[in-house]
N, CA, C and O atoms as a GROMACS GRO file, in nm:
protein
  224
    1MET      N    1   0.084  -0.118   0.000
    1MET     CA    2   0.000   0.000   0.000
    1MET      C    3   0.088   0.124   0.000
    1MET      O    4   0.198   0.125   0.056
    2ALA      N    5   0.039   0.226  -0.062
    2ALA     CA    6   0.114   0.351  -0.071
    2ALA      C    7   0.095   0.435   0.055
    2ALA      O    8  -0.007   0.428   0.123
    3LYS      N    9   0.197   0.514   0.084
    3LYS     CA   10   0.188   0.603   0.200
    3LYS      C   11   0.105   0.724   0.163
    3LYS      O   12   0.101   0.765   0.047
    4LYS      N   13   0.040   0.781   0.261
    4LYS     CA   14  -0.035   0.903   0.237
    4LYS      C   15   0.062   1.019   0.225
    4LYS      O   16   0.154   1.032   0.306
    5GLN      N   17   0.041   1.102   0.125
    5GLN     CA   18   0.128   1.216   0.104
    5GLN      C   19   0.060   1.341   0.158
    5GLN      O   20  -0.056   1.367   0.128
    6ALA      N   21   0.133   1.417   0.236
    6ALA     CA   22   0.078   1.539   0.294
    6ALA      C   23   0.118   1.659   0.207
    6ALA      O   24   0.228   1.664   0.153
    7PHE      N   25   0.028   1.753   0.195
    7PHE     CA   26   0.052   1.873   0.116
    7PHE      C   27   0.039   1.994   0.205
    7PHE      O   28  -0.027   1.990   0.309
    8GLY      N   29   0.101   2.102   0.163
    8GLY     CA   30   0.084   2.228   0.234
    8GLY      C   31   0.190   2.252   0.339
    8GLY      O   32   0.304   2.204   0.328
    9GLU      N   33   0.152   2.326   0.441
    9GLU     CA   34   0.246   2.369   0.544
    9GLU      C   35   0.299   2.251   0.626
    9GLU      O   36   0.415   2.252   0.667
   10GLU      N   37   0.217   2.152   0.650
   10GLU     CA   38   0.260   2.036   0.728
   10GLU      C   39   0.372   1.961   0.657
   10GLU      O   40   0.469   1.919   0.720
   11ALA      N   41   0.360   1.943   0.527
   11ALA     CA   42   0.461   1.870   0.451
   11ALA      C   43   0.593   1.946   0.449
   11ALA      O   44   0.699   1.885   0.462
   12GLN      N   45   0.587   2.077   0.434
   12GLN     CA   46   0.711   2.156   0.433
   12GLN      C   47   0.777   2.154   0.569
   12GLN      O   48   0.900   2.152   0.578
   13ALA      N   49   0.700   2.156   0.675
   13ALA     CA   50   0.757   2.150   0.810
   13ALA      C   51   0.828   2.017   0.834
   13ALA      O   52   0.934   2.014   0.897
   14LEU      N   53   0.771   1.908   0.782
   14LEU     CA   54   0.835   1.778   0.797
   14LEU      C   55   0.965   1.769   0.717
   14LEU      O   56   1.063   1.711   0.764
   15LYS      N   57   0.965   1.825   0.597
   15LYS     CA   58   1.086   1.822   0.514
   15LYS      C   59   1.198   1.903   0.578
   15LYS      O   60   1.314   1.862   0.573
   16GLN      N   61   1.166   2.016   0.637
   16GLN     CA   62   1.269   2.099   0.700
   16GLN      C   63   1.321   2.035   0.827
   16GLN      O   64   1.436   2.059   0.865
   17ALA      N   65   1.240   1.955   0.894
   17ALA     CA   66   1.283   1.890   1.017
   17ALA      C   67   1.381   1.778   0.988
   17ALA      O   68   1.465   1.746   1.073
   18GLN      N   69   1.374   1.718   0.871
   18GLN     CA   70   1.464   1.610   0.834
   18GLN      C   71   1.581   1.666   0.755
   18GLN      O   72   1.581   1.664   0.632
   19ARG      N   73   1.680   1.716   0.827
   19ARG     CA   74   1.797   1.775   0.762
   19ARG      C   75   1.894   1.666   0.721
   19ARG      O   76   1.903   1.562   0.787
   20LYS      N   77   1.967   1.689   0.614
   20LYS     CA   78   2.069   1.595   0.570
   20LYS      C   79   2.197   1.627   0.646
   20LYS      O   80   2.247   1.740   0.644
   21MET      N   81   2.249   1.525   0.714
   21MET     CA   82   2.367   1.544   0.797
   21MET      C   83   2.486   1.472   0.734
   21MET      O   84   2.470   1.379   0.655
   22ALA      N   85   2.606   1.518   0.770
   22ALA     CA   86   2.729   1.456   0.722
   22ALA      C   87   2.825   1.440   0.839
   22ALA      O   88   2.832   1.525   0.927
   23LYS      N   89   2.898   1.331   0.837
   23LYS     CA   90   3.001   1.307   0.939
   23LYS      C   91   3.134   1.350   0.878
   23LYS      O   92   3.173   1.299   0.772
   24VAL      N   93   3.204   1.442   0.943
   24VAL     CA   94   3.330   1.494   0.894
   24VAL      C   95   3.440   1.448   0.989
   24VAL      O   96   3.430   1.467   1.110
   25ILE      N   97   3.544   1.389   0.933
   25ILE     CA   98   3.658   1.343   1.013
   25ILE      C   99   3.780   1.423   0.970
   25ILE      O  100   3.817   1.426   0.853
   26ILE      N  101   3.843   1.490   1.068
   26ILE     CA  102   3.960   1.572   1.041
   26ILE      C  103   4.079   1.512   1.113
   26ILE      O  104   4.070   1.478   1.231
   27SER      N  105   4.191   1.499   1.042
   27SER     CA  106   4.312   1.445   1.104
   27SER      C  107   4.410   1.558   1.132
   27SER      O  108   4.424   1.652   1.054
   28THR      N  109   4.477   1.547   1.246
   28THR     CA  110   4.582   1.642   1.282
   28THR      C  111   4.703   1.564   1.330
   28THR      O  112   4.688   1.460   1.393
   29LYS      N  113   4.822   1.616   1.301
   29LYS     CA  114   4.944   1.549   1.343
   29LYS      C  115   4.989   1.611   1.474
   29LYS      O  116   5.002   1.733   1.485
   30ASN      N  117   5.013   1.528   1.575
   30ASN     CA  118   5.052   1.581   1.705
   30ASN      C  119   5.205   1.589   1.715
   30ASN      O  120   5.275   1.560   1.619
   31ALA      N  121   5.254   1.629   1.832
   31ALA     CA  122   5.397   1.652   1.850
   31ALA      C  123   5.481   1.525   1.836
   31ALA      O  124   5.596   1.532   1.794
   32ARG      N  125   5.425   1.411   1.868
   32ARG     CA  126   5.499   1.285   1.860
   32ARG      C  127   5.507   1.231   1.717
   32ARG      O  128   5.578   1.134   1.691
   33GLY      N  129   5.436   1.293   1.625
   33GLY     CA  130   5.437   1.247   1.487
   33GLY      C  131   5.323   1.153   1.454
   33GLY      O  132   5.315   1.102   1.342
   34LYS      N  133   5.236   1.130   1.549
   34LYS     CA  134   5.120   1.044   1.524
   34LYS      C  135   5.001   1.130   1.487
   34LYS      O  136   4.998   1.250   1.514
   35TYR      N  137   4.903   1.067   1.427
   35TYR     CA  138   4.784   1.139   1.382
   35TYR      C  139   4.670   1.120   1.481
   35TYR      O  140   4.647   1.010   1.532
   36ALA      N  141   4.599   1.228   1.507
   36ALA     CA  142   4.479   1.225   1.590
   36ALA      C  143   4.361   1.261   1.501
   36ALA      O  144   4.373   1.345   1.412
   37PHE      N  145   4.249   1.198   1.525
   37PHE     CA  146   4.131   1.220   1.442
   37PHE      C  147   4.019   1.280   1.526
   37PHE      O  148   4.000   1.244   1.642
   38ARG      N  149   3.945   1.372   1.465
   38ARG     CA  150   3.832   1.436   1.532
   38ARG      C  151   3.709   1.422   1.442
   38ARG      O  152   3.715   1.451   1.322
   39GLU      N  153   3.599   1.378   1.500
   39GLU     CA  154   3.475   1.360   1.425
   39GLU      C  155   3.374   1.466   1.465
   39GLU      O  156   3.363   1.501   1.582
   40THR      N  157   3.300   1.515   1.367
   40THR     CA  158   3.190   1.607   1.394
   40THR      C  159   3.074   1.573   1.301
   40THR      O  160   3.093   1.529   1.188
   41MET      N  161   2.954   1.595   1.351
   41MET     CA  162   2.833   1.581   1.270
   41MET      C  163   2.780   1.721   1.242
   41MET      O  164   2.769   1.803   1.332
   42MET      N  165   2.748   1.748   1.116
   42MET     CA  166   2.700   1.880   1.079
   42MET      C  167   2.608   1.872   0.959
   42MET      O  168   2.594   1.767   0.896
   43ASP      N  169   2.545   1.985   0.927
   43ASP     CA  170   2.459   1.992   0.809
   43ASP      C  171   2.543   1.971   0.684
   43ASP      O  172   2.657   2.016   0.677
   44GLN      N  173   2.486   1.905   0.588
   44GLN     CA  174   2.557   1.874   0.465
   44GLN      C  175   2.593   2.002   0.387
   44GLN      O  176   2.693   2.004   0.315
   45ASP      N  177   2.513   2.105   0.402
   45ASP     CA  178   2.537   2.229   0.328
   45ASP      C  179   2.660   2.305   0.378
   45ASP      O  180   2.721   2.378   0.300
   46SER      N  181   2.696   2.290   0.504
   46SER     CA  182   2.804   2.369   0.560
   46SER      C  183   2.936   2.293   0.571
   46SER      O  184   3.028   2.339   0.640
   47VAL      N  185   2.948   2.179   0.505
   47VAL     CA  186   3.071   2.099   0.515
   47VAL      C  187   3.189   2.169   0.449
   47VAL      O  188   3.298   2.173   0.506
   48SER      N  189   3.170   2.224   0.331
   48SER     CA  190   3.282   2.286   0.260
   48SER      C  191   3.337   2.407   0.337
   48SER      O  192   3.458   2.428   0.339
   49ASP      N  193   3.250   2.486   0.400
   49ASP     CA  194   3.297   2.598   0.480
   49ASP      C  195   3.376   2.550   0.601
   49ASP      O  196   3.479   2.608   0.636
   50PHE      N  197   3.330   2.443   0.665
   50PHE     CA  198   3.398   2.387   0.782
   50PHE      C  199   3.536   2.336   0.744
   50PHE      O  200   3.632   2.357   0.818
   51LEU      N  201   3.548   2.270   0.629
   51LEU     CA  202   3.676   2.218   0.585
   51LEU      C  203   3.775   2.331   0.553
   51LEU      O  204   3.894   2.320   0.582
   52LYS      N  205   3.725   2.438   0.494
   52LYS     CA  206   3.812   2.551   0.465
   52LYS      C  207   3.868   2.614   0.592
   52LYS      O  208   3.985   2.652   0.597
   53LYS      N  209   3.785   2.623   0.696
   53LYS     CA  210   3.829   2.683   0.822
   53LYS      C  211   3.929   2.596   0.896
   53LYS      O  212   4.020   2.648   0.961
   54ASN      N  213   3.914   2.463   0.887
   54ASN     CA  214   3.998   2.371   0.963
   54ASN      C  215   4.110   2.307   0.884
   54ASN      O  216   4.169   2.209   0.928
   55LYS      N  217   4.139   2.360   0.768
   55LYS     CA  218   4.246   2.305   0.686
   55LYS      C  219   4.380   2.341   0.750
   55LYS      O  220   4.401   2.455   0.791
   56SER      N  221   4.469   2.244   0.758
   56SER     CA  222   4.598   2.272   0.824
   56SER      C  223   4.706   2.311   0.727
   56SER      O  224   4.819   2.338   0.768
   0.00000   0.00000   0.00000
């Protein structure tokens, strides 16, 4: 059976509530020469800006 499709303001509110997320892993080299990794979850739209800011 098909799902009921909602139209109007309710449907748009549901679409905005379900944001697309991305997991970003950034590596940094510490003083000992080993790599440390940091994970963050963020909106898919702001990933490129985050990478530009945290580029080493």
